[in-house]
C-alpha positions, 0 to 999 in steps of 0.5 A: 266691229260692228261699229266701224262696219256700220260707220263704214257702211253708211259714208258709201253710202253717203259716197254713192246718193252724192255720186249717184245726184250728180250723174243724174244732173249731168245726164239731163244737162246732157239731154237737155242740150241733144233736145236743144241741138235737135229742135236747132237741126229740124228748126222747130218751131221756126226759132231761128235757133240753128243761127243763135246756136250757131256761135256758141256750138264750140263749147256746147256741143264738147260740152254735151259729149262731157256732160253725156260722158261724165253721166255714165261713168259717174253713176253709182257703183251696184256694190255701194249696198254690198253688205245687204246685198250679200245678206241677202244671198246668204239669207236666199241660199239658207232657205234654198238649202232648206227646201231642197232638203224637205224636197228630198226627204219629201221624195224619200218618203213618196219612193218608200211607200210607192215602192211598197206600192210596186212590189205588191202590184208586181206580186198581183200582176204575177198571180194574175198573169199565171192565172190566165195562163192556166185558163188559156192553157185550159182552153187551148186544150178544151179546144182540141179536144173538140177539135179532134172530137169533130175531126173524128165525126166528120170520117166517119160521116164522110165514110157513112156517106161513100157507104151509101153513096157506093150502096145507091150505085151498086143498087142502081146497077143492080136494078133494086131500089135505094133505101132512102139514107138516115141521118146520122 
């Protein structure tokens, strides 16, 4: 079976080589005729090619068309080495599947490691947030107590100022010398 396959591959390979060679020869001939027509049309080098080719143009123009078309259609098929290409594709697919499985394994390992770290960080973050909330609440309570004590002290000072002002006014009205106010 393997011998038949290699014989078939060799005959396809030889056929592809021959067709490729014929295609290349026809392509070169078509390009040469095209260059000759170009040179004749523009009278390159003043060689008088237009007059020389005028009589044989009826044969050369169709010959050019046939050679260029034949060169396109007789090129070797890209599937001449189909077995080799299919083996390469199979090897690439196998390599791709191995790499994909290794990447997935690595990703799972990273996820497992990072999930433990994430859980630890979340717990630590929650603990720190609770400590911060407790500290902020204690500071708010401390500030509220201090504000209340300052308000009381302010009310006491306002009362003392009012009392001093009233005493001063009454003494001024009655004609007595006012006392100097004591600082609280």
